[in-house]
ZADO-1210 file (C-alpha; in nm, 4 decimals, padded with zeros to 6 digits):
<atoms>
<atom x="-01.8277" y="-03.7447" z="00.1943" code="MET" pos="1"/>
<atom x="-02.1846" y="-03.6740" z="00.0831" code="ARG" pos="2"/>
<atom x="-02.3102" y="-03.7290" z="00.4374" code="ASN" pos="3"/>
<atom x="-02.0405" y="-03.4993" z="00.5760" code="TRP" pos="4"/>
<atom x="-02.1381" y="-03.2235" z="00.3341" code="LEU" pos="5"/>
<atom x="-02.5024" y="-03.2621" z="00.4276" code="HIS" pos="6"/>
<atom x="-02.4310" y="-03.2552" z="00.7998" code="ASP" pos="7"/>
<atom x="-02.2014" y="-02.9538" z="00.7671" code="ASN" pos="8"/>
<atom x="-02.3823" y="-02.7681" z="00.4884" code="ARG" pos="9"/>
<atom x="-02.4294" y="-02.4499" z="00.6928" code="HIS" pos="10"/>
<atom x="-02.0603" y="-02.4371" z="00.7831" code="PHE" pos="11"/>
<atom x="-01.9615" y="-02.4957" z="00.4184" code="VAL" pos="12"/>
<atom x="-02.2001" y="-02.2222" z="00.3050" code="ALA" pos="13"/>
<atom x="-02.0430" y="-01.9786" z="00.5520" code="ILE" pos="14"/>
<atom x="-01.6936" y="-02.0659" z="00.4273" code="LEU" pos="15"/>
<atom x="-01.7987" y="-02.0126" z="00.0657" code="LEU" pos="16"/>
<atom x="-01.9637" y="-01.6807" z="00.1499" code="LEU" pos="17"/>
<atom x="-01.6543" y="-01.5740" z="00.3432" code="PHE" pos="18"/>
<atom x="-01.4316" y="-01.6641" z="00.0473" code="GLY" pos="19"/>
<atom x="-01.6604" y="-01.4790" z="-00.1942" code="PHE" pos="20"/>
<atom x="-01.6642" y="-01.1622" z="00.0147" code="VAL" pos="21"/>
<atom x="-01.2917" y="-01.1585" z="00.0893" code="ARG" pos="22"/>
<atom x="-01.1809" y="-01.2284" z="-00.2694" code="THR" pos="23"/>
<atom x="-01.4362" y="-01.0173" z="-00.4556" code="ALA" pos="24"/>
<atom x="-01.5738" y="-00.7396" z="-00.2344" code="ILE" pos="25"/>
<atom x="-01.3758" y="-00.6476" z="00.0773" code="ALA" pos="26"/>
<atom x="-01.0611" y="-00.7687" z="00.2466" code="ASP" pos="27"/>
<atom x="-00.8341" y="-00.6860" z="00.5366" code="TRP" pos="28"/>
<atom x="-00.4586" y="-00.6818" z="00.5351" code="ASN" pos="29"/>
<atom x="-00.2287" y="-00.7020" z="00.8405" code="PRO" pos="30"/>
<atom x="00.0836" y="-00.4902" z="00.7855" code="VAL" pos="31"/>
<atom x="00.4056" y="-00.6506" z="00.9176" code="PRO" pos="32"/>
<atom x="00.6641" y="-00.3936" z="00.8025" code="THR" pos="33"/>
<atom x="00.7338" y="-00.0199" z="00.8286" code="GLY" pos="34"/>
<atom x="00.7587" y="00.0547" z="00.4549" code="SER" pos="35"/>
<atom x="00.4556" y="00.2873" z="00.4688" code="MET" pos="36"/>
<atom x="00.5540" y="00.4761" z="00.7850" code="ARG" pos="37"/>
<atom x="00.4324" y="00.7150" z="00.9114" code="PRO" pos="38"/>
<atom x="00.0969" y="00.6651" z="00.7317" code="THR" pos="39"/>
<atom x="00.0711" y="00.2952" z="00.8171" code="ILE" pos="40"/>
<atom x="00.2517" y="00.1339" z="01.1097" code="LEU" pos="41"/>
<atom x="00.3601" y="-00.2222" z="01.1724" code="GLU" pos="42"/>
<atom x="00.0676" y="-00.3944" z="01.3414" code="GLY" pos="43"/>
<atom x="-00.2043" y="-00.1950" z="01.1624" code="ASP" pos="44"/>
<atom x="-00.4773" y="-00.4031" z="00.9997" code="VAL" pos="45"/>
<atom x="-00.6143" y="-00.2129" z="00.7000" code="VAL" pos="46"/>
<atom x="-00.9507" y="-00.2410" z="00.5253" code="PHE" pos="47"/>
<atom x="-00.9175" y="-00.3027" z="00.1515" code="VAL" pos="48"/>
<atom x="-01.1959" y="-00.2175" z="-00.0945" code="ASN" pos="49"/>
<atom x="-01.1680" y="-00.4839" z="-00.3662" code="ARG" pos="50"/>
<atom x="-01.4372" y="-00.3153" z="-00.5775" code="LEU" pos="51"/>
<atom x="-01.2507" y="00.0155" z="-00.6035" code="ALA" pos="52"/>
<atom x="-01.1006" y="-00.0661" z="-00.9438" code="TYR" pos="53"/>
<atom x="-01.2233" y="-00.3984" z="-01.0826" code="ASP" pos="54"/>
<atom x="-01.4885" y="-00.6653" z="-01.0429" code="LEU" pos="55"/>
<atom x="-01.3050" y="-00.9956" z="-01.0303" code="LYS" pos="56"/>
<atom x="-01.4226" y="-01.3527" z="-01.0489" code="LEU" pos="57"/>
<atom x="-01.4371" y="-01.4699" z="-00.6844" code="PRO" pos="58"/>
<atom x="-01.1404" y="-01.6778" z="-00.5685" code="LEU" pos="59"/>
<atom x="-00.9397" y="-01.5711" z="-00.8757" code="THR" pos="60"/>
<atom x="-00.7571" y="-01.2651" z="-01.0148" code="ASP" pos="61"/>
<atom x="-00.9583" y="-01.2693" z="-01.3382" code="ARG" pos="62"/>
<atom x="-01.1037" y="-00.9234" z="-01.4103" code="ILE" pos="63"/>
<atom x="-01.4693" y="-00.9350" z="-01.5189" code="LEU" pos="64"/>
<atom x="-01.5244" y="-00.5592" z="-01.5509" code="ALA" pos="65"/>
<atom x="-01.3351" y="-00.2370" z="-01.4678" code="PRO" pos="66"/>
<atom x="-01.5119" y="-00.0261" z="-01.2031" code="LEU" pos="67"/>
<atom x="-01.2778" y="00.2687" z="-01.1519" code="GLY" pos="68"/>
<atom x="-00.9371" y="00.4078" z="-01.2352" code="GLU" pos="69"/>
<atom x="-00.6457" y="00.3923" z="-00.9898" code="PRO" pos="70"/>
<atom x="-00.5266" y="00.7427" z="-00.9103" code="ARG" pos="71"/>
<atom x="-00.1899" y="00.8867" z="-00.8230" code="ARG" pos="72"/>
<atom x="-00.1721" y="00.8977" z="-00.4433" code="GLY" pos="73"/>
<atom x="-00.3987" y="00.5963" z="-00.3799" code="ASP" pos="74"/>
<atom x="-00.2751" y="00.3399" z="-00.1267" code="ILE" pos="75"/>
<atom x="-00.3208" y="-00.0039" z="-00.2786" code="VAL" pos="76"/>
<atom x="-00.2561" y="-00.3684" z="-00.2035" code="THR" pos="77"/>
<atom x="-00.1171" y="-00.5816" z="-00.4849" code="PHE" pos="78"/>
<atom x="00.0738" y="-00.8981" z="-00.5650" code="SER" pos="79"/>
<atom x="00.4433" y="-00.8294" z="-00.6128" code="SER" pos="80"/>
<atom x="00.5570" y="-00.8863" z="-00.9739" code="PRO" pos="81"/>
<atom x="00.8788" y="-01.0243" z="-00.8237" code="LYS" pos="82"/>
<atom x="00.7461" y="-01.3160" z="-00.6181" code="ASP" pos="83"/>
<atom x="00.3707" y="-01.2749" z="-00.5689" code="GLY" pos="84"/>
<atom x="00.3985" y="-01.1484" z="-00.2112" code="THR" pos="85"/>
<atom x="00.1085" y="-00.9257" z="-00.1088" code="ARG" pos="86"/>
<atom x="00.2351" y="-00.5694" z="-00.0595" code="LEU" pos="87"/>
<atom x="00.0870" y="-00.2334" z="00.0311" code="ILE" pos="88"/>
<atom x="00.2278" y="00.0850" z="-00.1266" code="LYS" pos="89"/>
<atom x="00.1200" y="00.4185" z="-00.2717" code="ARG" pos="90"/>
<atom x="00.0661" y="00.4781" z="-00.6431" code="ILE" pos="91"/>
<atom x="00.3236" y="00.7380" z="-00.7465" code="ALA" pos="92"/>
<atom x="00.2635" y="00.7278" z="-01.1226" code="ALA" pos="93"/>
<atom x="-00.0205" y="00.6103" z="-01.3479" code="VAL" pos="94"/>
<atom x="-00.0247" y="00.5221" z="-01.7199" code="PRO" pos="95"/>
<atom x="00.0992" y="00.8118" z="-01.9315" code="GLY" pos="96"/>
<atom x="00.2954" y="00.9806" z="-01.6516" code="ASP" pos="97"/>
<atom x="00.6629" y="01.0516" z="-01.7028" code="THR" pos="98"/>
<atom x="00.8199" y="01.0217" z="-01.3609" code="ILE" pos="99"/>
<atom x="01.1682" y="01.0614" z="-01.2229" code="GLN" pos="100"/>
<atom x="01.3313" y="01.0903" z="-00.8817" code="MET" pos="101"/>
<atom x="01.6300" y="01.3112" z="-00.8116" code="ARG" pos="102"/>
<atom x="01.7797" y="01.3119" z="-00.4630" code="GLY" pos="103"/>
<atom x="01.4602" y="01.1617" z="-00.3166" code="ASN" pos="104"/>
<atom x="01.2401" y="01.4294" z="-00.4782" code="ARG" pos="105"/>
<atom x="00.9833" y="01.3316" z="-00.7414" code="LEU" pos="106"/>
<atom x="00.9098" y="01.4994" z="-01.0742" code="PHE" pos="107"/>
<atom x="00.5985" y="01.4130" z="-01.2778" code="VAL" pos="108"/>
<atom x="00.5803" y="01.5218" z="-01.6420" code="ASP" pos="109"/>
<atom x="00.8778" y="01.7487" z="-01.5794" code="GLY" pos="110"/>
<atom x="00.7153" y="01.9349" z="-01.2891" code="ALA" pos="111"/>
<atom x="00.8589" y="01.9064" z="-00.9400" code="ALA" pos="112"/>
<atom x="00.6304" y="01.7633" z="-00.6746" code="ILE" pos="113"/>
<atom x="00.5784" y="02.0062" z="-00.3867" code="ASP" pos="114"/>
<atom x="00.7402" y="01.9146" z="-00.0541" code="TYR" pos="115"/>
<atom x="00.6737" y="02.1018" z="00.2708" code="ALA" pos="116"/>
<atom x="00.9283" y="02.0031" z="00.5356" code="LEU" pos="117"/>
<atom x="00.7764" y="01.8972" z="00.8680" code="LEU" pos="118"/>
<atom x="01.0938" y="01.8444" z="01.0700" code="GLY" pos="119"/>
<atom x="01.2762" y="01.5452" z="01.2142" code="GLU" pos="120"/>
<atom x="01.1659" y="01.2612" z="01.4402" code="VAL" pos="121"/>
<atom x="01.3257" y="00.9554" z="01.5945" code="GLU" pos="122"/>
<atom x="01.2200" y="00.6274" z="01.4330" code="GLU" pos="123"/>
<atom x="01.2582" y="00.3071" z="01.6343" code="ARG" pos="124"/>
<atom x="01.3997" y="00.0480" z="01.3967" code="LEU" pos="125"/>
<atom x="01.4016" y="-00.2365" z="01.6493" code="ASP" pos="126"/>
<atom x="01.4459" y="-00.2945" z="02.0220" code="ALA" pos="127"/>
<atom x="01.7999" y="-00.1536" z="02.0197" code="ARG" pos="128"/>
<atom x="01.8285" y="00.0828" z="01.7233" code="HIS" pos="129"/>
<atom x="01.6849" y="00.4291" z="01.6595" code="VAL" pos="130"/>
<atom x="01.7325" y="00.6445" z="01.3471" code="ALA" pos="131"/>
<atom x="01.6649" y="01.0085" z="01.2721" code="ARG" pos="132"/>
<atom x="01.4008" y="01.0593" z="01.0053" code="ALA" pos="133"/>
<atom x="01.3223" y="01.3733" z="00.8079" code="GLU" pos="134"/>
<atom x="00.9530" y="01.4111" z="00.7259" code="ARG" pos="135"/>
<atom x="00.7795" y="01.6183" z="00.4610" code="ALA" pos="136"/>
<atom x="00.4306" y="01.6700" z="00.3236" code="LEU" pos="137"/>
<atom x="00.4308" y="01.5468" z="-00.0377" code="GLU" pos="138"/>
<atom x="00.1560" y="01.6863" z="-00.2608" code="ARG" pos="139"/>
<atom x="00.0125" y="01.4994" z="-00.5614" code="PHE" pos="140"/>
<atom x="-00.2423" y="01.7531" z="-00.6875" code="GLY" pos="141"/>
<atom x="-00.5231" y="01.7514" z="-00.4300" code="SER" pos="142"/>
<atom x="-00.3657" y="01.4595" z="-00.2417" code="ASP" pos="143"/>
<atom x="-00.1197" y="01.5362" z="00.0379" code="ALA" pos="144"/>
<atom x="00.0518" y="01.2783" z="00.2571" code="HIS" pos="145"/>
<atom x="00.3569" y="01.2523" z="00.4786" code="THR" pos="146"/>
<atom x="00.6732" y="01.0798" z="00.3587" code="VAL" pos="147"/>
<atom x="01.0031" y="01.0325" z="00.5355" code="GLN" pos="148"/>
<atom x="01.3707" y="00.9660" z="00.4703" code="TRP" pos="149"/>
<atom x="01.6045" y="00.7961" z="00.7169" code="LEU" pos="150"/>
<atom x="01.9278" y="00.9818" z="00.7820" code="ARG" pos="151"/>
<atom x="02.2303" y="00.7892" z="00.6561" code="GLY" pos="152"/>
<atom x="02.0300" y="00.5178" z="00.4805" code="ALA" pos="153"/>
<atom x="02.1453" y="00.3794" z="00.1471" code="ALA" pos="154"/>
<atom x="01.8553" y="00.3521" z="-00.0975" code="SER" pos="155"/>
<atom x="01.7774" y="00.4281" z="-00.4603" code="ARG" pos="156"/>
<atom x="01.7177" y="00.8016" z="-00.4325" code="SER" pos="157"/>
<atom x="01.7278" y="00.8685" z="-00.8078" code="SER" pos="158"/>
<atom x="01.5796" y="00.7016" z="-01.1167" code="PHE" pos="159"/>
<atom x="01.4231" y="00.7828" z="-01.4533" code="GLY" pos="160"/>
<atom x="01.2807" y="00.9611" z="-01.6304" code="PRO" pos="161"/>
<atom x="01.0393" y="00.6786" z="-01.7070" code="LEU" pos="162"/>
<atom x="00.7123" y="00.6978" z="-01.9003" code="THR" pos="163"/>
<atom x="00.4593" y="00.4559" z="-01.7520" code="VAL" pos="164"/>
<atom x="00.2973" y="00.2414" z="-02.0258" code="PRO" pos="165"/>
<atom x="-00.0749" y="00.1538" z="-02.0415" code="PRO" pos="166"/>
<atom x="-00.1962" y="-00.0848" z="-01.7749" code="GLY" pos="167"/>
<atom x="00.1076" y="-00.0321" z="-01.5479" code="GLN" pos="168"/>
<atom x="00.1612" y="00.1565" z="-01.2213" code="TYR" pos="169"/>
<atom x="00.4663" y="00.2766" z="-01.0302" code="LEU" pos="170"/>
<atom x="00.4531" y="00.2105" z="-00.6551" code="MET" pos="171"/>
<atom x="00.6498" y="00.3740" z="-00.3735" code="LEU" pos="172"/>
<atom x="00.6447" y="00.3315" z="00.0028" code="GLY" pos="173"/>
<atom x="00.6004" y="00.6444" z="00.2137" code="ASP" pos="174"/>
<atom x="00.9046" y="00.5364" z="00.4165" code="ASN" pos="175"/>
<atom x="01.1304" y="00.5962" z="00.1181" code="ARG" pos="176"/>
<atom x="01.4529" y="00.4576" z="00.2641" code="ASP" pos="177"/>
<atom x="01.2945" y="00.1406" z="00.4028" code="ASP" pos="178"/>
<atom x="01.0669" y="00.0207" z="00.1240" code="SER" pos="179"/>
<atom x="01.1109" y="-00.2426" z="-00.1446" code="GLU" pos="180"/>
<atom x="00.8943" y="-00.0955" z="-00.4181" code="ASP" pos="181"/>
<atom x="00.8964" y="-00.0226" z="-00.7930" code="SER" pos="182"/>
<atom x="01.2524" y="00.1059" z="-00.7669" code="ARG" pos="183"/>
<atom x="01.3527" y="-00.2568" z="-00.7075" code="TYR" pos="184"/>
<atom x="01.0880" y="-00.4817" z="-00.8680" code="PHE" pos="185"/>
<atom x="00.9599" y="-00.2591" z="-01.1494" code="GLY" pos="186"/>
<atom x="00.6122" y="-00.1512" z="-01.2555" code="LEU" pos="187"/>
<atom x="00.2970" y="-00.3302" z="-01.1410" code="VAL" pos="188"/>
<atom x="00.0381" y="-00.4485" z="-01.3980" code="PRO" pos="189"/>
<atom x="-00.3245" y="-00.3565" z="-01.3277" code="ARG" pos="190"/>
<atom x="-00.4310" y="-00.7193" z="-01.3009" code="GLU" pos="191"/>
<atom x="-00.2042" y="-00.7542" z="-00.9959" code="ARG" pos="192"/>
<atom x="-00.3891" y="-00.4806" z="-00.8054" code="LEU" pos="193"/>
<atom x="-00.6002" y="-00.6283" z="-00.5259" code="ILE" pos="194"/>
<atom x="-00.7807" y="-00.3175" z="-00.4054" code="GLY" pos="195"/>
<atom x="-00.7599" y="00.0263" z="-00.2489" code="ARG" pos="196"/>
<atom x="-00.6715" y="00.0511" z="00.1199" code="ALA" pos="197"/>
<atom x="-00.9113" y="00.2986" z="00.2796" code="GLU" pos="198"/>
<atom x="-00.8807" y="00.2868" z="00.6587" code="ARG" pos="199"/>
<atom x="-00.7247" y="00.1158" z="00.9583" code="ILE" pos="200"/>
<atom x="-00.9539" y="-00.1375" z="01.1223" code="LEU" pos="201"/>
<atom x="-00.7491" y="-00.2170" z="01.4342" code="VAL" pos="202"/>
<atom x="-00.3905" y="-00.1594" z="01.5423" code="SER" pos="203"/>
<atom x="-00.1428" y="-00.3033" z="01.7919" code="ALA" pos="204"/>
<atom x="00.2219" y="-00.2175" z="01.8556" code="ASP" pos="205"/>
<atom x="00.4105" y="-00.5328" z="01.7587" code="ILE" pos="206"/>
<atom x="00.7311" y="-00.3796" z="01.8999" code="LYS" pos="207"/>
<atom x="00.5769" y="-00.3254" z="02.2438" code="ASP" pos="208"/>
<atom x="00.4067" y="-00.6494" z="02.3517" code="HIS" pos="209"/>
<atom x="00.1111" y="-00.5982" z="02.1147" code="TRP" pos="210"/>
<atom x="-00.0213" y="-00.2982" z="02.3057" code="GLN" pos="211"/>
<atom x="-00.3428" y="-00.1764" z="02.1424" code="LEU" pos="212"/>
<atom x="-00.3234" y="00.1640" z="01.9683" code="ARG" pos="213"/>
<atom x="-00.6847" y="00.2688" z="02.0200" code="LEU" pos="214"/>
<atom x="-00.6302" y="00.6109" z="01.8627" code="ASP" pos="215"/>
<atom x="-00.5693" y="00.4376" z="01.5279" code="ARG" pos="216"/>
<atom x="-00.8864" y="00.2230" z="01.5287" code="PHE" pos="217"/>
<atom x="-01.1065" y="00.3242" z="01.2331" code="GLY" pos="218"/>
<atom x="-00.8674" y="00.5957" z="01.1121" code="LYS" pos="219"/>
<atom x="-00.9176" y="00.6826" z="00.7450" code="ARG" pos="220"/>
<atom x="-00.6121" y="00.7508" z="00.5306" code="PHE" pos="221"/>
<atom x="-00.7645" y="01.0699" z="00.3905" code="ASP" pos="222"/>
<atom x="-00.8351" y="01.2168" z="00.7380" code="ASP" pos="223"/>
</atoms>
């Protein structure tokens, strides 16, 4: 074993460096589902800034020092409190917020979130099924992003009011009728946050023979 380590020391060093970078500094996350449509599509690979909120001990989830505060509207990756699966969603409420949803519309601290309707589109669910989706621009203060609702879908369109306790966050998918999020698995503790998703690195259409979507390469989520 000692001889093997000596003969392969450069390879081992590269693996350790790779593990350090990916678990402590920067990461990438392939997205297999449409829960964040239309912001993030199936087949997008997103860049995740692991230093956006916390400095963690490499190869662990132990927080060494806080570096920034998660904000309402941030897109984040995190470990599901239900089963540990890595998920990507948007922060809809931060500690101290009182949030509720009524008929798919959000209210924060009693004030209605502004929605500007954008119209309807056809969403391809799979090779044989298409659904009509209503889209709107949802505004969280200075943040504005597109959300959608699928016509005829059965989802939890109302909840709360709920006051988010310290160290917890409420997550929602932008594709509100096709997202397993905090409406189903509850609030997410800060220590389960992995990082902030900031841009798309590469993208391919997994529903169309992995055709590259070059127009999405490098696209920032705040563009």
